[in-house]
N, C-alpha and C positions, 0 to 999 in steps of 0.2 A: 517544369512550369511550376511556379508557386501556386499551391492549392491542389495539384495533381501530380504528384512525384513519388517515386520509390527510391529510396537512398541506402546506401551501405553504411552499416554501422561501423565507425572507425574504432571504437575501444569498447571494452565491457568489463566490469568486475568479474574475477574468476568466481567459479561456482564453489570452489573449496572455501574461499573467503565469505561468500554469501551465507553458506550453510551454518557458519558460526553464529549467524544472527537467529537461526531458528530457535536457538535456547534462551534467547533474551526477549522479554515482553517489549513490544512495540513502545509502551509508555516509558520505559527505561531509557530506551534510546532517544525518544523525544525530549525527556528532560535533560539529556546530554548535549541536545541540540538547542538548549536555553526555551524550549517549549515555544519556539517562534516558528515552527513548520509543521503543517498538517494538510492532508488531503481532503479536509472539509468534513463536516459531521454527517453529510448524507451518503458519502460513499462508504459503505459498510459491508461487513461479511455476510455473504448469502449463503456460504456453506456450513459446515459444522464448526466453524472457528479455528480449524487447524492452522498453524503459522505458514507463513509464506515468505521467501526471500530468493531474490534472484536479479540477475541483470535486466534492465529495462528494454524492451522492444516497443518503440512508441508509435502511436497511430493517432492522427487528427483526422476525424471523419466529419462529413456532413451529418447533422443531427438525423437519427432514425435510419441511417445507411450503413451497412457492413460490408461493403465491397471490399475495402481495404483490410479488414479483418479476416476475410476468407483468404486473401493473399498473404497475409502475415502467418496464417497456420502453415503455410506451404514452405516458407522461408525461415521461420523461428528455429533457434537451436534448443535441444533439451537443456532444461533448467531456467529458459527464458521467462520472465513475466511480461505478458503482453499487456500493455496500458493503452486504453482507448479513451481519448477525449472527444466524446460525442457532444459537448456542449451542455451537459446535464440534462438535456431534454428527455422527458419520460413518455413521449408519445407513442414511439415505436422501439420495440426491443431490439437491441443490437445482436444478442446472442441468446442461445438457449442450449437445451440438453444435448442436441446432436453435435454441435459445433465444439462445446465444451467437452463432449466425450472424446472427440477427436484430439483436442489439446491434452487431455490426460493421458490418452494412449500414447502420444508421442513424447511424453515425460516433459512437457513444459512446466514451469514453476507455478503458475497461477495466471488468472485473468482479471483485469481490473477494468471496469467499465464506468466511465463519467457519464452514464446514461442508464436506460433500462434493459433487464434480463427478462426472459420468460422461462416457464417451466420451474418455477422457483421451488415447487415442494420436491421435486427430484433433487435438484442442487443443494437443498437445505439438508438432505440426508447424507450427503457425499463429503469426502474429506479434501477434494480437490478444491484449492483455494479460489473463491470466485468473490469479487467485490463489485457492487453496483450501487448506483443511486436510488433504484426502485424497480418496480415490476410492471408488466403490462402484458396482456395476451396478444397485443396487436405486433405482428412481425414486421421486420425491416425491409427497406428497399435496397437494391443492389446495383445502384448506377453510378455511385460516385458522386462528386470527386473526393479526394483525400490525399492524405500524405503518410508515409512510413519512414520511421528513423529521423524525425525532425523533434526540436524542442516543443513540448506540449506544457500545460499549465493547468492543473485542477485546484480551484479555491485557492489561487496564488501561489500553490506549490510548483515550482518548475521542475520538470523531469526531463532530463536530456537522455538520449539513447546510451545505454551501457550503465546508466547510473543504478545504484542499488535500490530496488523496491521491496519493502517489507511490509507485512500485514498480519494481524491476528484479530481476535473478536473485538478489539478496541478500535480498529480501523487501519488505514494505510499511512506509509511514511516514505519519503524518498531521502536517501542519503546521497549527497553528490560524490562522483566518482572519486575526486581528489581526497575527500575527507573520511572515506570509508575506514580505513585502518585506524585512524586516530580515534574515530567515534566508536569503533568496536573495542578498543582498549578502555575508553572512559565508561562504556556502558558495562563492560565486564567487571570493572572497579565499582560501579554502583551497585552491581548484583551482590558483591561481597558485603557492602556496607548495609544494604536492605536485609541480607540475611543476618547479619548481626543485629539489626533492630528488631526484627521479628523474634529473635531469640532473647533479646532483653525484655520485650513486651512479655513473652511467655514466663520468664522467670521473675518478673516483677521489678527488674532493675533499670527499665528504660527512664531516662532523665528527661523530663517534660521541662526543664527551667527554661529553655529557649522560648516558650510560650510567653511566661511573664517578663522575660527580657524584651521581647518584641513589643508587647504591650506597653512597656514602660518607655521604649525608644520612641514609639509613635504618640506618646502622650495620652494614652487611653484613660479615661476617669474610671475608677473601680470603687464603688461604694463599699464602705467598711462597717 
């Protein structure tokens, strides 16, 4: 029944492929996706900022209710990133120290909550990836409804079950299943270019000519 169903994930990116993204800043991957995709500025790292990468196990929950998250903790696979769209509501926390401790113990890749968490001080000191839109001391309801392994969206960023979800101190990003390998190559190449740029800045050989070329192209008046 739509609104209250638990589906099986039909596909998922491999953990081997996902782990290669742990060495790449989310910002660089975002640049390789034309800077057109983002999970919103509100969903931010609540942990120590350690990087996250893994296949998505998606949840769509009623705001303030974590019944389906409890179920997901029982059926997720090691390395999975559990992504909960709770509507961005901050009235009640979807999860906290106890459930996240279970997720870490089971080897999950991280938890993303488009909603609130609690026990934020404990979470902030840990390296287990936790992203959320805010905090509150008020606990969750556990009545449902909700859905597992359905398409969800966070601030316009669509996440399908099995897509790659990455995150670091700058935020989260979903890379669609079909594009993961191509985006990885592009992001690795960008890493090389940026390393060369940083080296050029350090030794004083970085060429800023592109700035003046752009100003000329857009017709900017420069007083002489």
